[in-house]
N, C-alpha and C positions, 0 to 999 in steps of 0.2 A: 504494500500500500504506500502511496506517495502523497504527502501533504503539500499544499500549494504555497506554504509560507505564511498563511494567515492564522495558523494554530498558535495557541497561547499555553505556556506551561502553567498548570494550576496545582501541581502536586508532584511529589516524588517519594520514593522509598528505596530500600536497599537493592531491590531487583527490578524496579520499573519507575517510569515517570508517567504522569497523567497530563494529557493535553486536551484543551477545549478547542473543538474544531467543528464548525458548521452546526452548532447547536447540540452536539454530543460530546461526551468525555471519551477519550481514547486512552486505554492503559497500554503503554508500550514497554514490553519486557526486554531485558537484555537478551541478546542472541544466545548467551550461554545458559539461560534459564530453561529447564526441561519443558518441552511442549506438553508432556503428559500431566505435569503439575498444573499447567494453565487449563487444560481440559477438565481436570478435577475441580478446579476453582469454579469453572463455568457450571459444572454439574451441581456443586454446592449452592451456587447462587440461584439456580433454577429451583432447587428444593426449598430455599427460604422464601422465594417468590410464591410458590404454591402454598406454603404455610402462612403466607401473609405477614411475614416478619420483616420484609424489606421489599419496597416496590421498585427498586432500581433493577432494570433488566439488562442482561448482557446479550450482545449480538456478535456473531462471527464476522470476520473480515477475511480478505484473501491472504493475509499474512497471519500465520499461526501464532506469532509473537505479539500481535496487536488485537486487543479486545475493545469493541465499541460498547459504550454504556450510556444509559440515560444520564443526562447532566442535571445535577441539583444545584440551583443557584443559592449559595449560602456560604457559611463559614464552618470550619471545624470547631468542635468544643475546645480544642487546644488553644485557639485564638482567644477565647474568653478566659481560659485559664491563665494565659500569659499576662492578661490585664489585671490579674489578682482577684478576679471575681470568684469568691468561694462557692457560689451557687453551682458552679460546674460539677462539684462533687455530688451534689444532690441530683443533678441530671444523670450522672454516672450511676448512682444508686437506682434511679428510676429505670435506666436502661437494663440493668441486671434484672429488676423485677419484671419488666416486660418480657424479656427472653425466657426467664425461668418459669414464668406463668403460662407459657404456650403449651398446648396439648402436644406432648412428645410423640404421640402415635400418628401425628399428621405431618411428619417431616421425614424425608428419606435421606438421612445422613448416617455415617458410621457411628458405632459406639467408640468411646475413648480407648477402650482396651484393644480395639481392632488395629489401631495405628500407633499407639503410644510407644511401643517397643521398637519401631522401625529405626534402623541406623544406630542403635545403641549397642555397646559391648554387652557381653553375657551378664556381667554382674549388675550393670545399670538396668538392663532389661528385666532381670529377675526382680530387682527391687521395685521398679516402677510398676510392673504388672501385678506384683503382690499387693502393693498399696492400693492400686485401683480396684483390685478384686475385693479386698477387705472393706474398703469404703463403699463399694457398690453393693455389697451384701448388707451393709449397715444402713445405707441411705438410698432413697428413691432417685433414679436417674431422671434428668430433664434435659431440655435443649440448653447447651452451653456454647457461648460464642468463642471463648478461649483465646481472645486477643482484644479484650475490651479495654480501650484507652481513649484518650481525648481525640486523637487523630482519626479514630474510626467511628466517631459520632458527629453527624452533620446537623447543622441548624439552618433549615431552609428560611430564606428571607420572607417567603409568603405564608409562613405557618408558625404556630407556636409549638409544634411538635418537633421531635428529633428523628433522624434516620440513622440506623446502625448499618455500617458498611463493612466490607472485607470479611466475608464469612468462610474463608479458606480453612480455618482451624476449627470450625464448628463441629461439635460432637455431642452425642448423648452421654451424659455423665452426671454424677452427683454435683450439685451446684457449688460445693466447696472448692472444686477445682477451678471454677471460673473466678471466684474471689482470689484464690491463691495465685493464679496466672497474672492477674492485674497487680497484685502485691509485688510479684517478682519484677514486673515491668517498672513500677515506681521505684523499687529498690535499686534498680539498675540506672535509672535516668534522673530521678528527682527525690532528694531527701525531704524537701519541703512538701512535695506532693505526697510522699509516703506518710508523713506525719498527719496530713489532712485526711488521707484515705483511712488511716487507723481510727481517727476521731469521728469521721462522718459516715463512712461507708461500711466498715467492718462490723460495727454494732448490729447492722441488719442481718449479718451472717449468724451472729450469736442468737438472734431472735428465732432462727430456725432450729435451735437446739444443738448446733455444731459446737464441739468442744475444741479447746486450743490444741490438744494433742493431735486430733484428726486434721486440724488446719495445718499444723506443722508438717505432718506427713504429706498433705496435698502440696504444700510449698516445696517439699523435697522433690516430688515428682515434676512439678513445673520448672524447678531450677535445672534438673537434669535435662529436660526436654529443651529448655531455652539454650543451654550450653550446646546441645546438638545442633540447634538452628544456627547458632553463631559459627560453628565449624562448617556447616553446609554453605553459609553465606561466603565464608572465606574461600572455600574450594570453588564455588561458582564464579567468584570475582577474580580468580587468578588469571 
């Protein structure tokens, strides 16, 4: 696919940039990014569309490394967070509640245990799957986004609602893993954000009856998986 020069860069990540072009957003992946992962992401997005968790649709293009998407005119929650607006943490909490309250039988995504061990050494895989199994036996599974942070929550200009994007990591799992994953993200990128997360968002997790030992185990799983992701990013970017 060839752009005519009128495209505008509106976002970027470790493996792709997002361009606004002729009324649509285009996610342009690096050529080293595996096409099968892009196809999986499109499948995930279709599933959350059907489940009415996100109305942003993906469309194929002639280039397998470029995905056309509906464009949402608005800002990320991260922009509000940068201004020091503490209300962004309440929006994050609302996003968790929306996702976890969805009927899990109405969404075609994998269970966390189906993919969590991929790419791990034997010791890490055994530990991760053991914890997931134990917590899944103890807690009901629900839809989990598993990459919930301010850059993945959009605030449309024409609405008071928010839209959650980037569902690549979404799985069926006990909700404790969703809270743990976001904890690990804040721990990595923002101490101030982590402190606010602990004060405003985490108490909602305790309201579900989750104890701190189980949360620590979930954090261990998410930390191992996050380290795997960083190793993969390094190998792809070589």
